[in-house]
N, C-alpha and C positions, 0 to 999 in steps of 0.2 A: 504494500500500500504506500503510494508515494506521498511525500510531504507530511509524514507523520512526525510530530515533534519528538525529539529524543527525551527519554525519561531516565531517572535513576543514575546509575554509574556511567552509562553511555553519555548522558548529558554533561556530567562532570568532566569526563574525558575530553569531550568536544570543546567545552569551555576552556579547559586547560590548554589544549592545542591552539585555540584561538588566541589565548593570552600570550603564549610563547611566540606565536607569529607576530602579534602586536609588539612584543618586546623587541624582536628582531627588526621590525619596521622602524620603530622609533630610534633604536640604537644606530641603525645605518643612516637615518635621515635627519636626526636632530642633534647637533653638536651641544646645544644647551643641556639636553638630557644626559649626554655622556659626561659632561662636566659636573652635573649635579650628582650623578652616581659616584663619581670620584669623591666629591664632598661628603656624600653619605658614608662611603667606606672609611674615609679619614675620621669622620665624626664618631664612629663606633668606639675606637680606643680612646679618643679624646674625651668623650663623654664620661667614660669610667675613670679617667685620670682627673677630670675636673670636678666630679661630684663624689660624695661619700655614700650616697644611697642609690641602690640599683634602680629604684623607681624614678629618681631624678635623671639618671643616665638614660633611662627609657624614654622619658619625656623629651629630652634633648634630641635623641636619635629620631624619635617619631616626628618631631617638628621638621627635620630635614627630609624625612620620607614624605611628609605632606607636600613639600615643594615639588617632589617628583610626581606625585599624584596629580597635582594641578597642572604641571607641565604636560603630562600625558593628555589630560582633558583639553588643554589649549591646542596641542598638536592635532587632536581629533577635530576640533572646531576648524582649524586651518585646513585640514584635509577635506572636510565637507564643503567649505567655502570654495576651495580650489576646484573641487569636482563640479560645482555648479557652473563655473565658467571663468575664463581668464580676464574678462573685461572688468574694468574698474567700476565699482559701484559703491556708493556711500554706506549702504548696509553691510556689504562684505567687509569694507574697511573697518566699520564699527565693530563687527563681530570679532575680527582678528585683534583689533586694539583692546577690546574688553577682555579677551582671553589673555592677552599679554599683561594687562593690568591685574588680572586675577593672580598670575604668577608673581608679579612684583609685590602685591599686597601680602601674598602668602609668605614671601621671603622675609617679611617684617617679623613674622612669628619666631622663626629660629634666631633671627638677629637679636630680638629682645631677650629671649630665653637664654641664649648663649652669653650675652653680655651680663645678664644677671648672675649666671653661674660663675663667670669669670670674676665678677666683682666679689661674689661670696668667697671664692677661692683666695683672692688677693687680700681680703680683709679677715680671713680666718673664720668665716661663718660657715655653717653647714647648709649645703644646698641639696 
């Protein structure tokens, strides 16, 4: 029977394959994503060095991961806009600019948290 939606484990396997394909697509096509992955990898040991509590390190790492998530969504918006057509249109520009703004605003979250953690470390406070 054609076009039957997948269920159970088959659906999970298909979703996983789609996610891996998406990771490959964004890795090859978006330099910003590759740079943010490097920042994430560096942030893992840095977070445990900077904080005394595992939950605080987890929050710091999660804040960087959030930037990657928003970058993926921004790239998805850009792909859809590009698929619609190459001509310039104000709504296409606005969609891409708003996606970019979402990434920028999201970057404020780790900046604030990491600065607070650094301040706590330098002043001898527990973070």
